[in-house]
Residue, then its C-alpha position, 0 to 999 in steps of 0.5 A: x481272128x487267129x485260130x488256136x493251135x491244136x493241142x498235141x495228142x497224147x499223154x503229156x508229163x508236165x512240171x515247173x519247166x512248163x509253167x507255174x502254180x501259186x497259192x494265194x492266201x488272204x488275211x482277215x481279222x481285227x489285226x489284219x493290217x499287221x499280216x500280209x496277203x501272200x503269194x506262195x510259189x509251188x516249187x515241186x509239182x508234176x502233172x499229166x494232161x491227156x489229149x485226144x486225137x482231135x486236140x481236145x483235153x480229156x484228163x488231168x492229174x496233179x501232184x504237189x509236194x507240200x514241202x515245196x511251197x515258198x513265199x514269193x510275195x507278201x502284199x498289204x502289210x504294214x511292213x515288208x516281210x523279213x527273212x524271219x517272217x518268211x521262214x516262220x510262214x513256211x514252217x507253219x504251212x508245213x507243220x500246222x496247215x498241210x502237215x507235210x501231206x501231198x496234194x493231188x488232183x485227178x479229173x473225172x471229166x473235162x468239158x469243153x462246152x462254153x469253155x473248159x471245165x475240169x471236175x474231179x477229186x482234190x486230195x489235201x491233208x489226206x482228205x479227198x473231196x470233189x472239186x471243179x474249176x474253169x480253165x482258159x486255153x489260149x491260142x498258144x496252148x497256155x492254160x490259165x485258171x484258179x481253183x478256190x479252196x475252202x480249207x475247212x472243207x478238207x479239215x484244215x483250220x485256217x492259220x491264226x495268230x495273236x489269239x485269232x485277231x489275225x488269221x488266214x481267210x478260209x478260202x485260198x486260191x490255187x492259180x495255174x499258168x501252164x503251157x501244153x504242147x501244141x502242134 
């Protein structure tokens, strides 16, 4: 078995050059075949990771520019997404869902017993609520994980079209794949 490389101690600033953040949405409703499950790329984000002298992750923060979300892929629809569809999705996310307000996370605790659990406050559309998620830390310092977010818990009405026959499922997922410095 190969031993994991320890994380480099210190305060590390991270961004898109260090990995990816995606938002995965899923459709539901009687007309769901018309819509698409979406993978949205987060183009502008910054994060910090604090690592103790022993190489343990001790704190995380994340700031996301909501205007930077863009459609990367659309799956399971009857037809491919058109440029017009992609433009309309971006406009709806910005104006009707996220209201142009930043998204942020600040950890209160990072636990390394039996895995990596991060707990803290997640702010979406100006509302902060507790959030907790599991991360995996690879041998190369790559951190992967998913944070399930139930939109209505932050006061967001999941997007609907066609008089509610097509809608975005209330629960979406923030998917993280970022490399932390090792050495």
